[in-house]
Structure formats: C-alpha cells, structure tokens
C-alpha positions in Angstrom: 18.4 63.0 28.4 20.2 65.9 29.6 20.3 68.7 27.0 23.3 70.9 25.9 23.6 74.1 25.0 26.9 76.0 24.1 27.0 80.0 24.0 29.9 82.5 24.0 27.8 83.7 27.4 26.2 81.8 30.2 24.3 84.4 33.0 23.6 83.6 36.4 20.3 85.4 37.5 17.5 87.0 35.4 17.4 90.4 37.5 17.8 93.8 36.1 21.5 93.4 35.6 21.5 90.1 33.8 18.4 91.0 31.9 19.7 94.0 30.3 23.2 92.3 30.1 21.4 89.7 27.9 19.7 92.1 25.9 23.0 94.6 25.1 25.1 91.3 24.6 22.5 90.3 21.8 22.6 93.5 20.4 26.2 93.0 19.8 26.1 89.8 18.5 27.1 87.0 21.2 25.0 84.4 22.0 23.4 84.0 25.4 22.0 81.8 27.7 20.5 83.2 30.9 19.6 80.9 33.8 17.5 82.4 36.4 16.2 79.8 39.4 12.6 81.8 39.7 11.1 84.1 37.5 12.9 86.7 36.0 12.7 90.1 38.1 10.8 88.4 40.9 13.5 89.1 43.7 14.9 92.3 44.6 14.8 93.8 41.1 11.2 93.4 40.9 10.4 94.2 44.7 12.0 97.1 45.6 10.7 100.5 45.9 11.1 101.5 42.8 13.4 104.8 43.1 14.9 105.7 40.3 17.6 108.0 41.4 21.2 109.0 41.3 21.2 112.0 44.1 22.9 110.5 47.3 25.0 108.1 45.5 28.7 107.6 46.3 30.2 110.0 43.6 32.2 107.0 42.7 28.9 105.2 41.6 27.9 108.3 39.6 29.6 107.1 36.1 27.8 104.3 36.0 24.6 106.0 37.0 24.5 108.8 34.3 25.1 105.7 32.1 22.2 104.0 33.4 20.5 107.3 33.2 20.4 107.6 29.3 19.4 103.7 29.2 16.3 104.7 31.3 15.6 107.6 28.5 15.3 104.9 26.1 12.8 102.4 27.8 10.2 102.3 25.4 12.8 101.7 22.3 14.5 99.3 24.3 11.9 97.1 25.7 8.7 98.0 24.0 7.1 99.8 27.1 7.9 102.8 29.6 7.3 100.7 32.8 5.5 103.6 34.4 8.8 105.3 34.6 8.3 108.4 35.1 11.1 111.6 35.3 9.4 113.2 38.3 12.4 114.5 40.2 13.8 113.3 43.2 13.2 115.6 46.4 16.0 114.5 49.5 14.5 116.3 52.6 16.5 118.1 55.1 14.6 117.7 58.7 17.7 119.6 60.7 19.9 122.2 59.6 22.7 120.0 60.0 21.0 117.6 56.9 20.8 121.1 54.9 24.3 121.5 55.5 25.2 117.6 54.2 22.8 118.3 51.0 24.4 121.3 50.4 28.2 119.5 50.8 27.0 116.8 48.7 25.8 119.2 45.6 29.5 121.0 45.8 30.9 117.7 45.7 28.9 116.2 43.0 29.6 119.0 40.5 30.7 117.7 37.2 28.4 114.6 37.3 25.2 116.5 35.4 22.8 116.3 38.4 21.8 119.9 38.1 20.8 119.9 41.7 18.9 122.9 43.2 18.7 123.4 47.3 15.1 124.8 48.3 14.5 125.9 51.3 11.7 128.5 53.2 8.8 129.7 51.9 10.1 128.7 48.1 10.2 124.9 49.6 6.5 125.5 51.2 5.1 127.0 48.2 6.8 124.2 45.8 5.4 121.2 48.0 2.8 122.5 50.3 1.6 118.9 50.8 4.7 117.7 53.1 4.5 118.4 56.6 6.3 120.9 59.1 9.1 118.2 59.9 11.0 119.0 56.8 12.9 122.5 56.4 14.2 122.2 53.2 15.4 120.1 50.5 17.8 119.0 47.3 15.8 118.2 44.0 17.6 116.3 41.1 14.9 117.0 38.6 15.5 114.1 36.1 15.3 111.6 38.6 12.1 109.9 39.1 10.5 106.3 39.3 9.2 103.0 37.7 7.1 100.5 38.2 9.8 97.7 39.1 7.3 94.9 38.8 7.4 95.7 35.0 10.8 96.9 34.1 13.0 93.7 35.5 11.5 91.2 33.6 11.0 93.5 30.2 14.6 93.1 29.9 14.8 89.6 30.1 12.0 89.3 27.5 13.6 91.8 25.2 16.8 89.7 25.5 14.6 86.7 24.6 13.5 88.5 21.5 16.5 88.9 20.2 17.7 85.3 20.6 18.6 85.2 23.9 18.0 81.8 25.4 16.0 82.6 28.9 15.2 79.7 31.6 13.6 80.5 34.4 12.8 77.8 37.3 16.0 76.4 36.3 18.3 76.4 39.5 22.4 76.1 39.1 23.4 73.5 41.1 27.4 72.9 40.0 29.4 75.8 38.1 33.1 74.9 37.3 35.7 75.8 34.6 36.5 73.0 32.5 39.7 74.5 30.2 38.3 77.5 28.4 34.4 76.8 29.0 32.4 77.5 32.1 30.4 74.3 32.4 26.8 75.2 34.6 24.5 72.3 35.6 21.2 72.4 36.7 20.0 69.1 37.7 20.3 66.2 35.5 18.5 68.2 32.9 20.7 70.8 31.5 24.0 71.3 30.8 25.6 75.2 29.8 28.8 75.8 28.3 30.2 79.1 27.4 33.2 80.9 26.9 32.5 83.9 29.3 30.6 83.8 32.8 28.3 86.7 34.4 27.2 86.3 37.9 24.6 88.4 38.5 22.7 86.2 41.3 21.9 89.1 43.5 22.1 88.0 47.2 23.1 84.5 46.3 26.0 85.5 44.0 28.4 85.0 47.0 28.1 81.1 46.1 29.1 81.4 42.4 32.1 83.6 43.7 33.3 81.1 46.3 33.5 78.4 43.8 36.2 80.2 41.9 38.1 81.3 45.3 36.5 84.6 45.7 34.8 84.6 48.7 32.7 87.7 49.8 31.4 89.0 53.0 27.6 89.8 51.6 24.9 89.9 54.2 21.0 89.4 53.3 18.8 92.5 54.5 15.3 92.7 54.2 13.5 96.6 53.4 10.2 96.9 54.6 7.7 98.5 51.7 4.2 99.3 52.0 1.2 100.7 49.6 -1.6 102.7 50.4 -5.1 102.7 48.9 -5.5 105.4 45.8 -5.9 108.9 47.4 -6.0 112.2 46.1 -2.9 113.3 44.0 -0.9 115.4 46.5 2.9 114.7 45.4 4.7 115.0 42.1 7.7 113.9 43.0 10.3 110.7 44.7 10.9 111.6 48.3 13.9 110.7 50.1 15.3 112.0 53.5 18.9 112.7 54.2 20.0 110.3 56.8 17.7 107.6 56.0 14.6 106.4 58.0 11.8 106.4 55.1 11.0 107.4 51.6 8.0 107.7 49.7 6.5 108.4 46.0 2.9 108.4 44.6 2.0 106.7 41.4 -0.3 108.2 38.6 -3.3 106.1 40.2 -3.1 107.6 43.6 -1.3 104.7 45.6 1.4 106.0 48.0 4.5 103.6 47.7 6.5 104.3 51.2 9.4 102.3 52.3 11.9 102.3 55.4 13.1 100.0 58.4 13.6 96.4 57.9 11.8 92.8 57.7 12.6 89.2 58.7 14.2 86.1 57.1 11.8 83.0 57.0 15.2 80.8 55.6 17.9 81.7 53.4 15.5 82.5 50.3 12.6 84.4 51.7 11.6 86.9 54.3 8.4 88.7 55.4 7.6 92.3 56.7 8.3 93.3 60.2 4.4 94.2 62.1 5.9 96.2 64.3 8.5 97.8 61.2 5.4 98.4 59.4 3.7 100.5 61.9 6.7 102.5 62.9 7.0 103.5 58.9 3.8 104.5 58.7 3.9 106.8 61.7 7.3 108.5 60.3 5.8 108.8 56.8 2.8 110.5 58.6 5.1 113.2 59.9 6.5 113.9 56.1 3.2 113.1 54.3 0.0 114.5 56.8 -1.9 112.9 54.0 -1.5 109.3 55.2 -2.6 109.9 58.7 -5.9 108.0 57.8 -5.0 105.9 54.9 -5.4 102.6 54.7 -2.4 100.0 53.9 -3.7 97.6 51.3 0.0 95.7 51.4 3.2 95.6 52.7 6.0 93.1 51.4 9.8 92.7 51.5 12.8 90.8 49.7 16.2 89.7 50.1 18.8 92.0 49.0 22.7 91.5 49.3 24.6 94.0 51.1 28.4 94.7 51.4 30.2 96.0 53.8 31.2 99.3 52.5 27.7 99.2 51.0 29.7 99.4 47.1 28.6 96.5 44.8 30.8 94.4 43.3 31.2 95.0 39.9 34.0 93.9 37.1 35.9 90.6 36.2 37.2 87.9 38.3 40.7 88.0 40.0 41.0 84.5 40.0 39.2 83.2 36.8 39.7 84.6 33.5 36.3 85.5 31.4 34.4 85.2 35.0 32.3 89.0 35.6 30.7 90.0 38.7 27.7 92.4 39.4 26.1 92.1 42.8 25.9 93.3 46.1 23.8 96.5 45.5 23.1 96.9 49.2 19.6 98.2 48.3 20.5 100.2 45.6 20.8 98.6 42.4 17.4 99.5 40.5 18.5 102.6 38.6 21.8 101.6 38.3 21.5 98.0 37.0 21.0 98.7 33.3 24.2 100.6 33.2 26.0 98.0 35.0 24.6 95.5 32.5 25.8 97.4 29.5 29.1 97.5 31.0 29.3 94.0 31.5 28.6 93.4 28.0 31.4 96.3 26.7 33.8 94.0 29.1 32.9 90.8 27.2 32.6 92.1 24.0 35.4 94.1 23.8 37.7 93.3 26.5 37.5 96.6 28.1 35.5 99.4 29.7 35.8 103.8 29.8 33.8 103.1 33.3 35.9 103.4 36.3 35.2 100.1 38.3 38.3 99.9 40.7 36.3 100.7 43.7 33.9 97.9 43.0 36.9 95.3 42.6 35.9 92.0 44.3 38.7 91.3 46.1 38.7 94.8 48.3 37.9 93.0 51.3 40.2 90.3 51.6 43.3 91.0 53.8 46.7 92.6 52.2 50.1 91.0 52.7 
C-alpha cells in the first residue's frame, strides 16, 4: 500500500544544499520532506576536498559566500558538531609574476566583500610558510577561510533538519515528478507519494532531470575531481592551499594526513566514477613540488565523485522560469561545499517569504537559452 505524505516543501537531493535548506525551512515553521536516493551527503557534498573558501570565487558569488561564511561559524549551534571545521586561512599560491599580478588584481576587485586578503611575497612569505617548496614565489592569504570534513558536515545538516521534525527519506529515488494544480507530486516506486506546495531541486549532477521535467533543459556536464590522502605526517602546514590557475590544492588535517586534489577521474556510468591512475600520479608529483614533505609519503586512499558543471562555471540558483513554486540550486561546478549552506538558507527564505536580498540574477536557469 502506497504511503502518502502531504507537506509544504518537498526537496529532491540530500546534499549540503538540500540538507541546509531543510533545516532552515523547519526553523521557519514549514513542513518538509527530503528525498535522497542514496545516503544524505554521500555524493559530491560528502566526497569533495573539504575546502571552505571564499577567496577566488567570481565576484557575483561573494554575497552568497559571505552569507555561508556566517553559517559556518555557527556549526556547533546549528548541528551539534563542529565537523572538524577550522578557520585556518586559505593561501592561494603564485608560481609566476603573472600569477601574482592576477592575485593582486583579485584583491582589488573584491574590496568591499570583507575577505581581508593579504598579499605576501619575498622573505616574509618564506618566513611564514618555510615548508613550502621553491615553486611558489608568493601568495594571497584569506585569513578566515579554512577547511572541514565533508563526510561529517553534509549529513549533519540533514540530521539536524530531521531533529526539528523534517521527514528525511534516504534510499528513496524520485522516479516521477509533476505538478497537479497547485501541488507538486513526487513518486518513489510503488511505495511513496509526496505532495507539496513547493519543490526544491537540489539533486546535484542529476538535477537536470528534474529541471527537464518542467521544460527547463540545462547543459550540465558531469566531471570527476581526483583526490588523495596520505599517511599521517609531522605537522608542516597550517593553512588550506590553492594555486592560482588551478592544478593542485592541499590541506593538512590535525592528525597529520595531507589531503590533496587535482586532475580528473573517469566515469564508470552515469552514477559512479573512479580515480584515474595516471592523474593521481601526476597529482602527487605536482603536489610534491609545492610540498616537499610528500616526496616519500604513502598515499593511503584516493577517490573521486560526480559533480555537475555548467558552461560558465556559475551555479543555477533561484526560481523556475516555467513553474511557480519550483526552485533550483545545482551546477556548483566543483565549488559548492563552502557556499552550500548560504544557498540553502536563501532557498528557505524564498519559499518562506517570497523574496531574498541575495542577488541571484547571474544564476538564472534560463541564461543558457538562446535569446530571441
């Protein structure tokens, strides 16, 4: 016999965006049903690098990123855990004079967003981070950025929402979604039917399926970032590291393991991916240029995930242009972990009040459609 649930808001996807939206919607007093086909936080939200950074984002993302920054500072209050979140600082390295000029330019353009960026070069750079190799000539430090454990953070939002009364169903794929009158109807096999006044599409790399069901096709590409972690090493790094121009990034956790990322894995099918062996070897070679301590370190695990990328690398966030009551948030292009809670809070605000002060125009879902 099919179970039927009536609620104010249905959410498809239990990653960091869907889980945080559920939490903030419950705080606003709305009834919520969150459906996750796997386990909450098991996809991109739980297998990413764990960098919690504002620095380097396109300027149009910084208002949402700043909103998220405030939420990250409240994790123990909101979730009952700090999820190994540390405001270690994020140091973006320059490997050439043009790289350094680009970092200086970004600092100037991002004035007014509260990042507090500091350009460090020369003897001061070597004094503060003596463990870094000679490949870097300087960097840009964002003192309040940091890192966290994604395997702890992302599911914790869904648990906190459930603790406030949200219905959270894992291992529950949505097989069909449509709108009947003023209600969205979601079906999961023959077992469950959910009816809701509002629908949030936060299903990550698979969100295009929901969007397409409502006449909003999106050119979303699935990519698979490579990551690896070493055995515990003596502490040598106290900041989260990125590189201007990309290629490699790294952070050392308190127990000493070094987490590094760079390059791409490969798809097994539409739902699964694996690390690329040659890409992992290249990653460790490049990482050892920046962090000489890794030259003889053992890699104890490598992994990848499935992430949705848009053509302009900006996410899709905001209301549907075809269907009242439907809101999208996906396509974060490998950079959704930090900004996710801010997006979740913004979605909750849109549903609860019908408006938000966040500037969402750059993230419209229809921006990729041909104009007349």
